[in-house]
Biopython code that builds the backbone (N, CA, C, O; Angstrom):
import numpy as np
from Bio.PDB.StructureBuilder import StructureBuilder

atoms = [
    (1, "MET", "N", (0.891, -1.151, 0.039)),
    (1, "MET", "CA", (0.049, -0.015, 0.030)),
    (1, "MET", "C", (0.906, 1.310, 0.002)),
    (1, "MET", "O", (1.849, 1.461, 0.780)),
    (2, "LEU", "N", (0.569, 2.189, -0.855)),
    (2, "LEU", "CA", (1.289, 3.401, -1.060)),
    (2, "LEU", "C", (0.849, 4.369, 0.165)),
    (2, "LEU", "O", (-0.297, 4.360, 0.613)),
    (3, "ALA", "N", (1.831, 5.162, 0.634)),
    (3, "ALA", "CA", (1.555, 6.134, 1.653)),
    (3, "ALA", "C", (0.502, 7.130, 1.216)),
    (3, "ALA", "O", (-0.249, 7.671, 2.029)),
    (4, "SER", "N", (0.461, 7.385, -0.224)),
    (4, "SER", "CA", (-0.433, 8.378, -0.743)),
    (4, "SER", "C", (-1.884, 7.770, -0.725)),
    (4, "SER", "O", (-2.842, 8.508, -0.955)),
    (5, "GLU", "N", (-2.043, 6.533, -0.475)),
    (5, "GLU", "CA", (-3.344, 5.930, -0.400)),
    (5, "GLU", "C", (-4.032, 6.145, 0.949)),
    (5, "GLU", "O", (-5.258, 6.139, 1.055)),
    (6, "VAL", "N", (-3.158, 6.345, 2.025)),
    (6, "VAL", "CA", (-3.612, 6.614, 3.369)),
    (6, "VAL", "C", (-3.833, 8.048, 3.699)),
    (6, "VAL", "O", (-2.934, 8.870, 3.522)),
    (7, "VAL", "N", (-4.994, 8.373, 4.169)),
    (7, "VAL", "CA", (-5.250, 9.656, 4.596)),
    (7, "VAL", "C", (-5.407, 9.824, 6.044)),
    (7, "VAL", "O", (-6.193, 9.092, 6.645)),
    (8, "ARG", "N", (-4.715, 10.739, 6.669)),
    (8, "ARG", "CA", (-4.757, 10.943, 8.095)),
    (8, "ARG", "C", (-5.711, 12.124, 8.435)),
    (8, "ARG", "O", (-5.701, 13.180, 7.803)),
    (9, "LEU", "N", (-6.476, 11.880, 9.407)),
    (9, "LEU", "CA", (-7.533, 12.820, 9.738)),
    (9, "LEU", "C", (-7.357, 13.201, 11.255)),
    (9, "LEU", "O", (-7.120, 12.304, 12.064)),
    (10, "ASN", "N", (-7.451, 14.334, 11.604)),
    (10, "ASN", "CA", (-7.394, 14.835, 12.991)),
    (10, "ASN", "C", (-8.758, 15.484, 13.235)),
    (10, "ASN", "O", (-8.985, 16.621, 12.823)),
    (11, "VAL", "N", (-9.665, 14.767, 13.900)),
    (11, "VAL", "CA", (-11.051, 15.287, 14.113)),
    (11, "VAL", "C", (-11.175, 15.721, 15.541)),
    (11, "VAL", "O", (-11.326, 14.890, 16.436)),
    (12, "GLY", "N", (-11.113, 17.000, 15.769)),
    (12, "GLY", "CA", (-11.210, 17.567, 17.049)),
    (12, "GLY", "C", (-10.169, 17.029, 18.069)),
    (12, "GLY", "O", (-10.376, 16.952, 19.280)),
    (13, "GLY", "N", (-9.076, 16.684, 17.462)),
    (13, "GLY", "CA", (-7.941, 16.205, 18.352)),
    (13, "GLY", "C", (-7.706, 14.716, 18.411)),
    (13, "GLY", "O", (-6.698, 14.226, 18.920)),
    (14, "ALA", "N", (-8.796, 13.942, 17.805)),
    (14, "ALA", "CA", (-8.704, 12.503, 17.762)),
    (14, "ALA", "C", (-8.155, 12.073, 16.384)),
    (14, "ALA", "O", (-8.634, 12.584, 15.371)),
    (15, "HIS", "N", (-7.249, 11.230, 16.312)),
    (15, "HIS", "CA", (-6.581, 10.858, 14.991)),
    (15, "HIS", "C", (-7.105, 9.622, 14.484)),
    (15, "HIS", "O", (-7.241, 8.629, 15.199)),
    (16, "PHE", "N", (-7.431, 9.662, 13.145)),
    (16, "PHE", "CA", (-7.979, 8.567, 12.397)),
    (16, "PHE", "C", (-7.234, 8.424, 11.227)),
    (16, "PHE", "O", (-6.690, 9.394, 10.700)),
    (17, "GLU", "N", (-7.157, 7.164, 10.726)),
    (17, "GLU", "CA", (-6.480, 6.920, 9.373)),
    (17, "GLU", "C", (-7.475, 6.095, 8.578)),
    (17, "GLU", "O", (-8.176, 5.244, 9.125)),
    (18, "THR", "N", (-7.524, 6.347, 7.334)),
    (18, "THR", "CA", (-8.405, 5.639, 6.340)),
    (18, "THR", "C", (-7.781, 5.712, 4.975)),
    (18, "THR", "O", (-6.835, 6.462, 4.730)),
    (19, "LEU", "N", (-8.304, 4.957, 4.142)),
    (19, "LEU", "CA", (-7.864, 5.039, 2.797)),
    (19, "LEU", "C", (-8.574, 6.096, 1.971)),
    (19, "LEU", "O", (-9.729, 6.435, 2.229)),
    (20, "ARG", "N", (-7.883, 6.600, 0.998)),
    (20, "ARG", "CA", (-8.386, 7.677, 0.153)),
    (20, "ARG", "C", (-9.545, 7.055, -0.503)),
    (20, "ARG", "O", (-10.541, 7.774, -0.595)),
    (21, "SER", "N", (-9.616, 5.858, -0.979)),
    (21, "SER", "CA", (-10.750, 5.207, -1.630)),
    (21, "SER", "C", (-12.022, 5.130, -0.660)),
    (21, "SER", "O", (-13.155, 5.128, -1.142)),
    (22, "THR", "N", (-11.805, 5.068, 0.700)),
    (22, "THR", "CA", (-12.920, 5.182, 1.557)),
    (22, "THR", "C", (-13.596, 6.534, 1.471)),
    (22, "THR", "O", (-14.824, 6.611, 1.419)),
    (23, "LEU", "N", (-12.783, 7.643, 1.456)),
    (23, "LEU", "CA", (-13.302, 9.004, 1.425)),
    (23, "LEU", "C", (-13.861, 9.320, 0.098)),
    (23, "LEU", "O", (-14.630, 10.273, -0.035)),
    (24, "SER", "N", (-13.511, 8.565, -0.898)),
    (24, "SER", "CA", (-14.132, 8.758, -2.243)),
    (24, "SER", "C", (-15.076, 7.667, -2.705)),
    (24, "SER", "O", (-15.342, 7.501, -3.896)),
    (25, "SER", "N", (-15.583, 6.914, -1.704)),
    (25, "SER", "CA", (-16.438, 5.900, -2.075)),
    (25, "SER", "C", (-17.739, 6.399, -2.659)),
    (25, "SER", "O", (-17.955, 7.611, -2.663)),
    (26, "PRO", "N", (-18.637, 5.532, -3.162)),
    (26, "PRO", "CA", (-19.907, 6.108, -3.649)),
    (26, "PRO", "C", (-20.799, 6.645, -2.534)),
    (26, "PRO", "O", (-21.671, 7.479, -2.777)),
    (27, "GLN", "N", (-20.584, 6.175, -1.341)),
    (27, "GLN", "CA", (-21.403, 6.714, -0.252)),
    (27, "GLN", "C", (-20.958, 8.210, 0.163)),
    (27, "GLN", "O", (-21.704, 8.922, 0.836)),
    (28, "ALA", "N", (-19.747, 8.617, -0.265)),
    (28, "ALA", "CA", (-19.177, 9.895, -0.137)),
    (28, "ALA", "C", (-19.510, 10.876, -1.279)),
    (28, "ALA", "O", (-19.097, 12.035, -1.242)),
    (29, "ALA", "N", (-20.239, 10.418, -2.265)),
    (29, "ALA", "CA", (-20.484, 11.331, -3.323)),
    (29, "ALA", "C", (-21.310, 12.619, -2.854)),
    (29, "ALA", "O", (-22.244, 12.509, -2.060)),
    (30, "GLN", "N", (-20.968, 13.672, -3.316)),
    (30, "GLN", "CA", (-21.570, 15.024, -3.051)),
    (30, "GLN", "C", (-21.447, 15.336, -1.454)),
    (30, "GLN", "O", (-22.272, 16.048, -0.882)),
    (31, "SER", "N", (-20.365, 14.751, -0.808)),
    (31, "SER", "CA", (-20.258, 15.097, 0.505)),
    (31, "SER", "C", (-19.118, 16.080, 0.721)),
    (31, "SER", "O", (-18.467, 16.493, -0.238)),
    (32, "ARG", "N", (-18.862, 16.472, 2.016)),
    (32, "ARG", "CA", (-17.744, 17.405, 2.192)),
    (32, "ARG", "C", (-16.327, 16.572, 1.956)),
    (32, "ARG", "O", (-15.296, 17.184, 1.675)),
    (33, "PHE", "N", (-16.356, 15.244, 2.082)),
    (33, "PHE", "CA", (-15.106, 14.619, 1.845)),
    (33, "PHE", "C", (-14.692, 14.753, 0.290)),
    (33, "PHE", "O", (-13.510, 14.797, -0.054)),
    (34, "GLU", "N", (-15.662, 14.806, -0.526)),
    (34, "GLU", "CA", (-15.374, 14.865, -1.948)),
    (34, "GLU", "C", (-14.677, 16.178, -2.136)),
    (34, "GLU", "O", (-13.731, 16.199, -2.923)),
    (35, "THR", "N", (-15.028, 17.285, -1.507)),
    (35, "THR", "CA", (-14.398, 18.569, -1.689)),
    (35, "THR", "C", (-13.146, 18.677, -0.992)),
    (35, "THR", "O", (-12.266, 19.432, -1.404)),
    (36, "MET", "N", (-12.995, 17.893, 0.149)),
    (36, "MET", "CA", (-11.696, 17.814, 0.822)),
    (36, "MET", "C", (-10.549, 17.244, -0.042)),
    (36, "MET", "O", (-9.412, 17.715, -0.065)),
    (37, "LEU", "N", (-10.966, 16.203, -0.733)),
    (37, "LEU", "CA", (-9.912, 15.465, -1.536)),
    (37, "LEU", "C", (-9.595, 16.182, -2.824)),
    (37, "LEU", "O", (-8.447, 16.142, -3.264)),
    (38, "ASP", "N", (-10.554, 16.838, -3.452)),
    (38, "ASP", "CA", (-10.315, 17.554, -4.629)),
    (38, "ASP", "C", (-9.669, 18.956, -4.477)),
    (38, "ASP", "O", (-9.271, 19.614, -5.439)),
    (39, "GLY", "N", (-9.604, 19.346, -3.214)),
    (39, "GLY", "CA", (-8.850, 20.627, -2.871)),
    (39, "GLY", "C", (-9.676, 21.892, -3.079)),
    (39, "GLY", "O", (-9.120, 22.986, -3.173)),
    (40, "THR", "N", (-11.059, 21.745, -3.155)),
    (40, "THR", "CA", (-11.869, 22.906, -3.297)),
    (40, "THR", "C", (-12.598, 23.172, -2.055)),
    (40, "THR", "O", (-13.660, 23.793, -2.089)),
    (41, "GLN", "N", (-12.045, 22.701, -0.853)),
    (41, "GLN", "CA", (-12.669, 22.942, 0.353)),
    (41, "GLN", "C", (-12.022, 24.006, 1.143)),
    (41, "GLN", "O", (-10.882, 24.377, 0.867)),
    (42, "ALA", "N", (-12.760, 24.554, 2.196)),
    (42, "ALA", "CA", (-12.083, 25.462, 3.049)),
    (42, "ALA", "C", (-12.437, 25.037, 4.497)),
    (42, "ALA", "O", (-12.075, 25.739, 5.441)),
    (43, "TRP", "N", (-13.124, 23.921, 4.676)),
    (43, "TRP", "CA", (-13.529, 23.457, 5.949)),
    (43, "TRP", "C", (-12.586, 22.568, 6.606)),
    (43, "TRP", "O", (-12.652, 22.487, 7.833)),
    (44, "ALA", "N", (-11.694, 21.869, 5.956)),
    (44, "ALA", "CA", (-10.643, 21.038, 6.526)),
    (44, "ALA", "C", (-9.273, 21.457, 6.034)),
    (44, "ALA", "O", (-8.991, 21.409, 4.837)),
    (45, "ARG", "N", (-8.410, 21.875, 6.977)),
    (45, "ARG", "CA", (-7.146, 22.336, 6.613)),
    (45, "ARG", "C", (-6.101, 21.253, 6.825)),
    (45, "ARG", "O", (-6.145, 20.560, 7.842)),
    (46, "GLN", "N", (-5.194, 21.090, 5.934)),
    (46, "GLN", "CA", (-4.009, 20.218, 6.179)),
    (46, "GLN", "C", (-2.964, 20.776, 7.078)),
    (46, "GLN", "O", (-2.461, 21.876, 6.852)),
    (47, "THR", "N", (-2.644, 20.066, 8.055)),
    (47, "THR", "CA", (-1.693, 20.434, 9.048)),
    (47, "THR", "C", (-0.323, 20.173, 8.597)),
    (47, "THR", "O", (-0.138, 19.527, 7.565)),
    (48, "ILE", "N", (0.676, 20.638, 9.312)),
    (48, "ILE", "CA", (2.141, 20.501, 8.950)),
    (48, "ILE", "C", (2.604, 19.000, 8.878)),
    (48, "ILE", "O", (3.554, 18.649, 8.177)),
    (49, "ASP", "N", (1.835, 18.104, 9.684)),
    (49, "ASP", "CA", (2.142, 16.702, 9.585)),
    (49, "ASP", "C", (1.305, 15.962, 8.405)),
    (49, "ASP", "O", (1.300, 14.738, 8.272)),
    (50, "GLY", "N", (0.677, 16.766, 7.660)),
    (50, "GLY", "CA", (-0.101, 16.196, 6.497)),
    (50, "GLY", "C", (-1.491, 15.768, 6.788)),
    (50, "GLY", "O", (-2.249, 15.408, 5.888)),
    (51, "ALA", "N", (-1.826, 15.804, 8.017)),
    (51, "ALA", "CA", (-3.327, 15.300, 8.412)),
    (51, "ALA", "C", (-4.194, 16.427, 8.094)),
    (51, "ALA", "O", (-3.786, 17.588, 8.120)),
    (52, "TYR", "N", (-5.400, 16.091, 7.790)),
    (52, "TYR", "CA", (-6.477, 17.013, 7.546)),
    (52, "TYR", "C", (-7.191, 17.303, 8.922)),
    (52, "TYR", "O", (-7.756, 16.396, 9.532)),
    (53, "PHE", "N", (-7.147, 18.565, 9.378)),
    (53, "PHE", "CA", (-7.781, 18.972, 10.603)),
    (53, "PHE", "C", (-9.263, 19.267, 10.344)),
    (53, "PHE", "O", (-9.615, 20.136, 9.546)),
    (54, "ILE", "N", (-10.136, 18.497, 11.062)),
    (54, "ILE", "CA", (-11.558, 18.752, 10.935)),
    (54, "ILE", "C", (-12.150, 19.131, 12.294)),
    (54, "ILE", "O", (-12.243, 18.318, 13.213)),
    (55, "ASP", "N", (-12.544, 20.396, 12.376)),
    (55, "ASP", "CA", (-13.032, 20.926, 13.661)),
    (55, "ASP", "C", (-14.456, 20.456, 14.022)),
    (55, "ASP", "O", (-15.428, 21.210, 13.995)),
    (56, "ARG", "N", (-14.501, 19.262, 14.335)),
    (56, "ARG", "CA", (-15.729, 18.471, 14.812)),
    (56, "ARG", "C", (-15.465, 17.744, 15.960)),
    (56, "ARG", "O", (-14.309, 17.444, 16.262)),
    (57, "ASP", "N", (-16.547, 17.392, 16.717)),
    (57, "ASP", "CA", (-16.443, 16.513, 17.965)),
    (57, "ASP", "C", (-16.208, 15.121, 17.248)),
    (57, "ASP", "O", (-16.877, 14.731, 16.291)),
    (58, "PRO", "N", (-15.205, 14.450, 17.817)),
    (58, "PRO", "CA", (-14.817, 13.162, 17.265)),
    (58, "PRO", "C", (-15.670, 11.942, 17.751)),
    (58, "PRO", "O", (-15.514, 10.830, 17.246)),
    (59, "ARG", "N", (-16.550, 12.179, 18.720)),
    (59, "ARG", "CA", (-17.297, 11.157, 19.354)),
    (59, "ARG", "C", (-17.888, 10.150, 18.409)),
    (59, "ARG", "O", (-17.766, 8.950, 18.653)),
    (60, "HIS", "N", (-18.509, 10.569, 17.364)),
    (60, "HIS", "CA", (-19.205, 9.786, 16.346)),
    (60, "HIS", "C", (-18.585, 9.549, 15.054)),
    (60, "HIS", "O", (-19.168, 8.979, 14.132)),
    (61, "PHE", "N", (-17.290, 10.032, 14.994)),
    (61, "PHE", "CA", (-16.645, 9.933, 13.631)),
    (61, "PHE", "C", (-16.403, 8.673, 13.160)),
    (61, "PHE", "O", (-16.355, 8.449, 11.951)),
    (62, "ARG", "N", (-16.217, 7.670, 14.144)),
    (62, "ARG", "CA", (-15.793, 6.248, 13.652)),
    (62, "ARG", "C", (-17.107, 5.688, 12.848)),
    (62, "ARG", "O", (-16.964, 4.918, 11.899)),
    (63, "HIS", "N", (-18.348, 6.110, 13.274)),
    (63, "HIS", "CA", (-19.548, 5.745, 12.544)),
    (63, "HIS", "C", (-19.645, 6.375, 11.241)),
    (63, "HIS", "O", (-20.188, 5.782, 10.309)),
    (64, "ILE", "N", (-19.149, 7.549, 11.114)),
    (64, "ILE", "CA", (-19.144, 8.152, 9.826)),
    (64, "ILE", "C", (-18.182, 7.403, 8.830)),
    (64, "ILE", "O", (-18.524, 7.203, 7.664)),
    (65, "LEU", "N", (-16.966, 6.995, 9.333)),
    (65, "LEU", "CA", (-16.113, 6.192, 8.487)),
    (65, "LEU", "C", (-16.648, 4.796, 8.208)),
    (65, "LEU", "O", (-16.482, 4.277, 7.104)),
    (66, "ASN", "N", (-17.260, 4.213, 9.153)),
    (66, "ASN", "CA", (-17.918, 2.907, 8.893)),
    (66, "ASN", "C", (-18.939, 3.017, 7.878)),
    (66, "ASN", "O", (-19.045, 2.093, 7.072)),
    (67, "TYR", "N", (-19.725, 4.043, 7.802)),
    (67, "TYR", "CA", (-20.774, 4.229, 6.795)),
    (67, "TYR", "C", (-20.106, 4.324, 5.410)),
    (67, "TYR", "O", (-20.585, 3.769, 4.421)),
    (68, "LEU", "N", (-18.910, 5.097, 5.390)),
    (68, "LEU", "CA", (-18.268, 5.128, 4.037)),
    (68, "LEU", "C", (-17.541, 3.816, 3.633)),
    (68, "LEU", "O", (-17.180, 3.539, 2.489)),
    (69, "ARG", "N", (-17.384, 3.071, 4.711)),
    (69, "ARG", "CA", (-16.797, 1.657, 4.319)),
    (69, "ARG", "C", (-17.952, 0.686, 4.102)),
    (69, "ARG", "O", (-17.687, -0.490, 3.850)),
    (70, "ALA", "N", (-19.126, 1.069, 4.178)),
    (70, "ALA", "CA", (-20.301, 0.167, 3.928)),
    (70, "ALA", "C", (-20.494, -0.750, 4.997)),
    (70, "ALA", "O", (-21.078, -1.811, 4.774)),
    (71, "THR", "N", (-20.019, -0.432, 6.275)),
    (71, "THR", "CA", (-20.281, -1.335, 7.479)),
    (71, "THR", "C", (-20.987, -0.672, 8.580)),
    (71, "THR", "O", (-20.854, -1.023, 9.752)),
    (72, "PHE", "N", (-21.769, 0.327, 8.178)),
    (72, "PHE", "CA", (-22.615, 1.053, 9.269)),
    (72, "PHE", "C", (-23.870, 0.430, 9.615)),
    (72, "PHE", "O", (-24.660, 0.122, 8.724)),
    (73, "GLN", "N", (-24.123, 0.216, 10.840)),
    (73, "GLN", "CA", (-25.306, -0.419, 11.368)),
    (73, "GLN", "C", (-25.881, 0.507, 12.335)),
    (73, "GLN", "O", (-25.492, 0.524, 13.503)),
    (74, "PRO", "N", (-26.893, 1.362, 11.842)),
    (74, "PRO", "CA", (-27.458, 2.331, 12.742)),
    (74, "PRO", "C", (-28.251, 1.821, 13.964)),
    (74, "PRO", "O", (-28.370, 2.470, 15.004)),
    (75, "GLY", "N", (-28.800, 0.564, 13.740)),
    (75, "GLY", "CA", (-29.547, 0.008, 14.820)),
    (75, "GLY", "C", (-28.684, -0.534, 16.007)),
    (75, "GLY", "O", (-29.194, -0.886, 17.071)),
    (76, "SER", "N", (-27.418, -0.573, 15.765)),
    (76, "SER", "CA", (-26.479, -1.032, 16.797)),
    (76, "SER", "C", (-26.066, 0.130, 17.768)),
    (76, "SER", "O", (-25.405, -0.063, 18.788)),
    (77, "ILE", "N", (-26.536, 1.396, 17.338)),
    (77, "ILE", "CA", (-26.198, 2.521, 18.343)),
    (77, "ILE", "C", (-27.250, 2.733, 19.354)),
    (77, "ILE", "O", (-28.432, 2.909, 19.056)),
    (78, "ALA", "N", (-26.776, 2.712, 20.595)),
    (78, "ALA", "CA", (-27.731, 2.808, 21.821)),
    (78, "ALA", "C", (-28.006, 4.131, 22.066)),
    (78, "ALA", "O", (-27.132, 4.980, 22.242)),
    (79, "GLY", "N", (-29.282, 4.355, 22.085)),
    (79, "GLY", "CA", (-29.839, 5.702, 22.762)),
    (79, "GLY", "C", (-30.270, 6.714, 21.709)),
    (79, "GLY", "O", (-29.515, 6.984, 20.775)),
    (80, "ARG", "N", (-31.446, 7.268, 21.836)),
    (80, "ARG", "CA", (-31.955, 8.236, 20.944)),
    (80, "ARG", "C", (-31.031, 9.418, 20.837)),
    (80, "ARG", "O", (-30.779, 9.873, 19.721)),
    (81, "GLN", "N", (-30.494, 9.960, 21.951)),
    (81, "GLN", "CA", (-29.612, 11.088, 21.869)),
    (81, "GLN", "C", (-28.381, 10.895, 21.002)),
    (81, "GLN", "O", (-27.992, 11.768, 20.226)),
    (82, "SER", "N", (-27.795, 9.747, 21.157)),
    (82, "SER", "CA", (-26.609, 9.386, 20.343)),
    (82, "SER", "C", (-26.955, 9.444, 18.863)),
    (82, "SER", "O", (-26.245, 10.067, 18.074)),
    (83, "LEU", "N", (-28.093, 8.765, 18.478)),
    (83, "LEU", "CA", (-28.617, 8.738, 17.113)),
    (83, "LEU", "C", (-28.867, 10.160, 16.540)),
    (83, "LEU", "O", (-28.594, 10.449, 15.375)),
    (84, "LEU", "N", (-29.436, 11.081, 17.487)),
    (84, "LEU", "CA", (-29.699, 12.414, 16.951)),
    (84, "LEU", "C", (-28.369, 13.150, 16.765)),
    (84, "LEU", "O", (-28.234, 13.951, 15.841)),
    (85, "GLU", "N", (-27.402, 12.891, 17.618)),
    (85, "GLU", "CA", (-26.069, 13.551, 17.461)),
    (85, "GLU", "C", (-25.407, 13.069, 16.182)),
    (85, "GLU", "O", (-24.834, 13.846, 15.418)),
    (86, "LEU", "N", (-25.498, 11.835, 15.985)),
    (86, "LEU", "CA", (-24.890, 11.179, 14.816)),
    (86, "LEU", "C", (-25.579, 11.775, 13.505)),
    (86, "LEU", "O", (-24.947, 12.156, 12.521)),
    (87, "LYS", "N", (-26.842, 11.797, 13.625)),
    (87, "LYS", "CA", (-27.582, 12.336, 12.454)),
    (87, "LYS", "C", (-27.166, 13.788, 12.125)),
    (87, "LYS", "O", (-27.041, 14.157, 10.957)),
    (88, "GLN", "N", (-26.963, 14.572, 13.142)),
    (88, "GLN", "CA", (-26.523, 15.943, 12.933)),
    (88, "GLN", "C", (-25.047, 15.994, 12.236)),
    (88, "GLN", "O", (-24.796, 16.858, 11.396)),
    (89, "GLU", "N", (-24.072, 15.004, 12.640)),
    (89, "GLU", "CA", (-22.812, 14.905, 12.041)),
    (89, "GLU", "C", (-23.014, 14.474, 10.611)),
    (89, "GLU", "O", (-22.368, 15.057, 9.741)),
    (90, "ALA", "N", (-23.841, 13.517, 10.288)),
    (90, "ALA", "CA", (-24.021, 12.938, 9.023)),
    (90, "ALA", "C", (-24.516, 14.161, 8.101)),
    (90, "ALA", "O", (-24.005, 14.347, 6.997)),
    (91, "GLU", "N", (-25.443, 14.907, 8.563)),
    (91, "GLU", "CA", (-25.955, 15.977, 7.746)),
    (91, "GLU", "C", (-24.856, 17.104, 7.545)),
    (91, "GLU", "O", (-24.805, 17.731, 6.487)),
    (92, "TRP", "N", (-24.057, 17.320, 8.498)),
    (92, "TRP", "CA", (-22.975, 18.352, 8.357)),
    (92, "TRP", "C", (-21.890, 17.892, 7.328)),
    (92, "TRP", "O", (-21.353, 18.700, 6.570)),
    (93, "PHE", "N", (-21.607, 16.624, 7.336)),
    (93, "PHE", "CA", (-20.653, 16.138, 6.390)),
    (93, "PHE", "C", (-21.254, 15.908, 4.944)),
    (93, "PHE", "O", (-20.565, 15.521, 4.000)),
    (94, "GLY", "N", (-22.556, 16.174, 4.867)),
    (94, "GLY", "CA", (-23.367, 16.023, 3.558)),
    (94, "GLY", "C", (-23.604, 14.540, 3.188)),
    (94, "GLY", "O", (-23.681, 14.179, 2.013)),
    (95, "LEU", "N", (-23.718, 13.689, 4.245)),
    (95, "LEU", "CA", (-24.027, 12.317, 4.015)),
    (95, "LEU", "C", (-25.541, 12.154, 4.382)),
    (95, "LEU", "O", (-25.943, 11.712, 5.458)),
    (96, "LEU", "N", (-26.336, 12.577, 3.327)),
    (96, "LEU", "CA", (-27.750, 12.670, 3.535)),
    (96, "LEU", "C", (-28.372, 11.268, 3.585)),
    (96, "LEU", "O", (-29.283, 11.030, 4.377)),
    (97, "PRO", "N", (-27.905, 10.368, 2.775)),
    (97, "PRO", "CA", (-28.491, 8.944, 2.914)),
    (97, "PRO", "C", (-28.255, 8.349, 4.254)),
    (97, "PRO", "O", (-29.111, 7.643, 4.787)),
    (98, "MET", "N", (-27.115, 8.616, 4.809)),
    (98, "MET", "CA", (-26.862, 8.058, 6.143)),
    (98, "MET", "C", (-27.889, 8.686, 7.096)),
    (98, "MET", "O", (-28.522, 7.987, 7.886)),
    (99, "ALA", "N", (-28.047, 10.043, 7.008)),
    (99, "ALA", "CA", (-29.111, 10.696, 7.943)),
    (99, "ALA", "C", (-30.435, 10.071, 7.814)),
    (99, "ALA", "O", (-31.117, 9.858, 8.816)),
    (100, "GLN", "N", (-30.859, 9.747, 6.555)),
    (100, "GLN", "CA", (-32.101, 9.075, 6.318)),
    (100, "GLN", "C", (-32.140, 7.753, 6.934)),
    (100, "GLN", "O", (-33.188, 7.421, 7.489)),
    (101, "GLU", "N", (-31.096, 6.907, 6.915)),
    (101, "GLU", "CA", (-31.002, 5.646, 7.594)),
    (101, "GLU", "C", (-31.288, 5.810, 9.117)),
    (101, "GLU", "O", (-32.069, 5.059, 9.700)),
    (102, "ILE", "N", (-30.613, 6.836, 9.741)),
    (102, "ILE", "CA", (-30.733, 7.141, 11.072)),
    (102, "ILE", "C", (-32.242, 7.479, 11.404)),
    (102, "ILE", "O", (-32.816, 6.988, 12.376)),
    (103, "ASP", "N", (-32.797, 8.297, 10.581)),
    (103, "ASP", "CA", (-34.181, 8.707, 10.728)),
    (103, "ASP", "C", (-35.094, 7.444, 10.823)),
    (103, "ASP", "O", (-35.992, 7.353, 11.660)),
    (104, "GLN", "N", (-34.825, 6.551, 9.978)),
    (104, "GLN", "CA", (-35.679, 5.282, 9.993)),
    (104, "GLN", "C", (-35.533, 4.585, 11.293)),
    (104, "GLN", "O", (-36.538, 4.096, 11.809)),
    (105, "VAL", "N", (-34.392, 4.492, 11.863)),
    (105, "VAL", "CA", (-34.216, 3.865, 13.127)),
    (105, "VAL", "C", (-34.832, 4.717, 14.296)),
    (105, "VAL", "O", (-35.345, 4.169, 15.272)),
    (106, "LEU", "N", (-34.761, 6.033, 14.161)),
    (106, "LEU", "CA", (-35.421, 6.765, 15.165)),
    (106, "LEU", "C", (-37.011, 6.693, 15.052)),
    (106, "LEU", "O", (-37.740, 6.733, 16.044)),
    (107, "PHE", "N", (-37.442, 6.589, 13.831)),
    (107, "PHE", "CA", (-38.902, 6.456, 13.631)),
    (107, "PHE", "C", (-39.406, 5.123, 14.305)),
    (107, "PHE", "O", (-40.443, 5.048, 14.964)),
    (108, "GLY", "N", (-38.536, 4.074, 14.055)),
    (108, "GLY", "CA", (-38.866, 2.853, 14.707)),
    (108, "GLY", "C", (-38.957, 2.854, 16.210)),
    (108, "GLY", "O", (-39.813, 2.244, 16.850)),
    (109, "LEU", "N", (-37.897, 3.670, 16.763)),
    (109, "LEU", "CA", (-37.861, 3.796, 18.334)),
    (109, "LEU", "C", (-39.126, 4.532, 18.797)),
    (109, "LEU", "O", (-39.625, 4.245, 19.886)),
    (110, "GLU", "N", (-39.626, 5.414, 18.052)),
    (110, "GLU", "CA", (-40.803, 6.144, 18.404)),
    (110, "GLU", "C", (-42.130, 5.396, 18.399)),
    (110, "GLU", "O", (-43.057, 5.596, 19.183)),
    (111, "ALA", "N", (-42.091, 4.399, 17.285)),
    (111, "ALA", "CA", (-43.223, 3.685, 17.212)),
    (111, "ALA", "C", (-43.309, 2.538, 18.314)),
    (111, "ALA", "O", (-44.383, 1.981, 18.541)),
    (112, "GLU", "N", (-42.280, 2.246, 18.909)),
    (112, "GLU", "CA", (-42.271, 1.164, 19.972)),
    (112, "GLU", "C", (-42.983, 1.660, 21.177)),
    (112, "GLU", "O", (-43.095, 0.939, 22.168)),
]
sb = StructureBuilder()
sb.init_structure("model")
sb.init_model(0)
sb.init_chain("A")
sb.init_seg("    ")
for serial, (resi, resn, name, xyz) in enumerate(atoms, 1):
    if name == "N":
        sb.init_residue(resn, " ", resi, " ")
    sb.init_atom(name, np.array(xyz, "f"), 0.0, 1.0, " ", f" {name:<3s}", serial, name[0])
structure = sb.get_structure()
């Protein structure tokens, strides 16, 4: 694997690494990640060590990456508040299909 294939992310002080192909997956189409990789963004700045700094709370970011990797299971997230917070992050990143999946789980919780 080439070093250029690995993207380092600093999300609110928490460090993540993923593949460039994860951030450019079909799930990431029309998201903020697309603009980050093509250089037309102003929301994520590359730091001196090459990581992209994203000024967001890192608490739910692993779920964002799992969605991009096609391994996201919204039903496995405990608590309505956590789901609402994750939905807010998904919307901020421009991952509207992910937000819709979370809405379906929230609707199911309300129906119970």
